[in-house]
Steps between C-alpha positions, in 0.01 A plus 500: 500500500626843413556747779684819572811502723496781751704603795311763701412564852140393566231444757418133497132412539483130430205269495453504877637856534779638710357849511147374593339173590263533197589291193517684172371202292328166497445210270151480347319370185609690190322565168844479332619154604338305783660677799673835537637744753274794603553820695344488849544879534583799281866483403708798390728497202852392584394290798680166549196267524635154541825313471520213248661220694601142430784257453833639363605269218783486243444597137537139396229388747283793399513401131426134586198592708366759253511257209341226708220731619448653158451149355242422774325835443468425124319172588280636786459871415625605838754777560776339700822693452565733796863570450668839532851583392711629797832546320737323256538199726175462697124494457210490741240224478185651651311168518676400814379621843258774600492733195170672437671726241510205262126548450550830328373485139648655193341814352612690191415816702639405842449711811801345662859392399753261629821663616822325611634682808852352540377139468159543650191503263240748599159579339471874494195719408557685171196724562239557768294192558154487651386251757355186329699555175695205368881535526644420163825551317656437161670159505748627242512174294709503189317469168686191394218264614215750520245258357552280811389785729146630423396799704159551657567830685241702308701815506446754217854448375482121517617317180373159617838370601734545799790690348709769653406852402796581268422200282118541461517695177714230339249229615206707371674522156564125505133432584382731218733310258355171612137622452574627153669168403204311649255708293705440183511127571119485555447703181723256299315201647154646410614576146627139463169369622313707236713380215447130581 
């Protein structure tokens, strides 16, 4: 998953809260994909909402798990890859342990972003978020296998696939090309049928 690296002083307000006893988010049913993470209170832009935690694993193990889960997801339709890149040597597998942040869904117009603060992954509000609003971020997937990752976020700028923002125009162009080719192929087939 794509994320920004940042090193800045911050007030940490994780899931159970250091500044207050009130949680900032909870897991609940989502219209995007089964379950999601939702704001339990109004959240200001720039707030560290929740830390993404899990098992620290090597790149080799990360690749092995991701390929295994991707194969399973193709068969079952479930989203099972919860791995964040920490640095050039290590990744974080969010499937292990208590990690409510793993339920955050993708949106092409996310209200949050994942930021790497010196090896800790935090979900941070990109804009003011109202209580009850689903917390979502751009997963930042590369376009290489975009057809394997359909998107159901419903955002105005959604192209139907989970692809990072800087590659969406390229994917839209590819999709237009596929539609044109499909129409030409159908037209050729119908002309062949009339000649027979």
